[in-house]
C-alpha positions as CSV (number, residue, x, y, z in Angstrom):
1,M,-3.9,15.1,-1.2
2,S,-5.7,13.7,1.9
3,D,-5.0,11.7,4.4
4,E,-6.3,8.5,3.3
5,T,-4.6,5.7,1.2
6,R,-4.1,6.8,-2.6
7,V,-3.3,4.7,-5.6
8,L,-2.3,5.8,-8.6
9,F,-2.8,2.9,-11.2
10,N,-2.5,3.1,-14.9
11,A,-5.9,1.7,-16.2
12,D,-5.5,1.6,-20.2
13,C,-3.6,-1.5,-18.7
14,P,-5.3,-4.5,-18.5
15,I,-3.5,-6.3,-16.3
16,C,-2.9,-3.5,-13.9
17,N,-6.6,-2.2,-14.1
18,A,-8.1,-5.7,-13.4
19,E,-5.7,-6.1,-10.1
20,I,-7.0,-2.7,-9.1
21,C,-10.2,-2.9,-9.9
22,H,-10.3,-6.2,-7.9
23,Y,-8.6,-4.2,-4.8
24,R,-11.0,-1.5,-5.4
25,A,-14.1,-3.8,-5.1
26,Y,-12.4,-4.8,-1.9
27,T,-11.7,-1.8,-0.4
28,K,-15.1,-0.4,-1.1
29,A,-17.1,-3.5,0.1
30,R,-14.9,-2.8,3.7
31,G,-15.7,0.6,4.0
32,L,-11.9,1.1,4.0
33,N,-10.5,4.6,3.2
34,V,-8.5,3.9,0.3
35,A,-9.2,6.1,-3.2
36,Y,-8.0,4.8,-6.2
37,D,-6.3,7.7,-9.6
38,D,-6.3,6.6,-13.1
39,L,-3.0,7.8,-14.3
40,N,-4.7,8.5,-17.4
41,S,-7.2,10.8,-16.0
42,D,-6.8,14.7,-14.6
43,A,-6.2,12.9,-11.4
44,L,-2.5,12.9,-12.4
45,S,-1.7,16.5,-11.6
46,D,-2.4,15.7,-7.9
47,W,0.6,14.1,-7.8
48,K,3.2,15.6,-9.3
49,I,4.4,13.1,-11.2
50,D,4.9,13.2,-14.9
51,P,3.1,10.2,-17.0
52,E,6.0,8.6,-18.0
53,T,6.9,8.0,-14.5
54,A,3.7,6.8,-13.3
55,A,3.2,4.4,-15.8
56,R,6.2,2.7,-15.2
57,R,5.3,1.4,-11.6
58,L,2.6,1.4,-8.8
59,H,2.1,4.5,-6.9
60,V,1.0,4.6,-3.6
61,V,0.9,7.9,-0.8
62,K,0.0,6.4,2.9
63,E,0.5,8.7,5.5
64,G,1.6,11.2,3.3
65,K,4.6,8.7,2.2
66,L,4.9,8.2,-1.0
67,Y,5.7,4.1,-1.9
68,V,6.6,3.0,-5.3
69,G,7.0,-0.5,-6.9
70,V,6.9,-3.3,-4.5
71,A,6.7,-0.9,-1.5
72,A,3.6,0.3,-2.4
73,F,1.9,-3.0,-2.8
74,V,2.9,-3.7,0.8
75,A,1.3,-0.2,1.5
76,L,-1.5,-1.0,-0.3
77,W,-1.8,-4.6,1.0
78,S,-1.4,-3.8,4.6
79,E,-4.6,-1.6,4.5
80,M,-6.2,-4.7,3.7
81,P,-7.4,-7.5,5.9
82,R,-7.1,-10.2,3.4
83,Y,-3.9,-8.7,2.1
84,R,-1.8,-8.1,5.6
85,W,-0.3,-11.7,5.0
86,M,1.8,-10.8,1.7
87,A,2.4,-7.6,2.8
88,K,4.5,-9.4,6.0
89,I,5.9,-12.0,3.5
90,V,7.3,-9.8,1.3
91,R,9.0,-7.7,3.9
92,L,11.0,-10.2,5.0
93,P,14.8,-10.4,4.1
94,G,15.2,-12.2,1.4
95,I,11.8,-12.1,-0.4
96,W,11.9,-8.5,0.1
97,Q,14.9,-8.1,-2.4
98,L,13.7,-11.5,-4.8
99,S,10.1,-9.3,-4.7
100,N,11.7,-6.0,-5.9
101,G,14.0,-7.6,-8.2
102,V,11.6,-9.4,-10.1
103,Y,9.3,-6.7,-9.7
104,E,12.0,-3.7,-11.2
105,R,13.5,-5.9,-13.7
106,I,10.8,-8.4,-15.2
107,L,7.4,-7.1,-14.4
108,A,7.2,-3.2,-14.2
109,P,9.5,-3.3,-17.7
110,W,7.4,-6.0,-19.4
111,L,4.1,-4.2,-18.6
112,Y,5.6,-0.8,-19.5
113,R,6.3,-1.9,-22.7
114,K,3.5,-3.1,-23.1
115,H,1.8,0.1,-22.4
116,L,4.6,2.0,-25.0
117,K,2.7,-0.3,-27.6
118,R,-0.8,0.1,-26.8
119,S,-0.2,4.1,-26.6
120,R,1.2,4.0,-30.1
121,K,-1.2,1.9,-31.8
122,A,-3.8,4.6,-30.2
């Protein structure tokens, strides 16, 4: 992987894809150094994680460091001027713990279950 910020996401998830497509359009329009990899493509092999792990959480590599879950969102938002305020708020004590709790216990598991259901139907 290069020095650019890279995002690994599930393009088969309608919610994930819509959000990441928005970020991709935003970063591209501003010439920001962010690349996006669909976990359902050959790009997954560059990440050295298995498809199940990739589908469970958002993953971002920034400055050579891997961020997962809420930390991945914060790393991505920090790259985008319009979203830096969200990164700052989520980093605040209390908000950080709440955000992680909601993402890890509710949002990520729900999205992953939806992913499994779509996979079984395919």
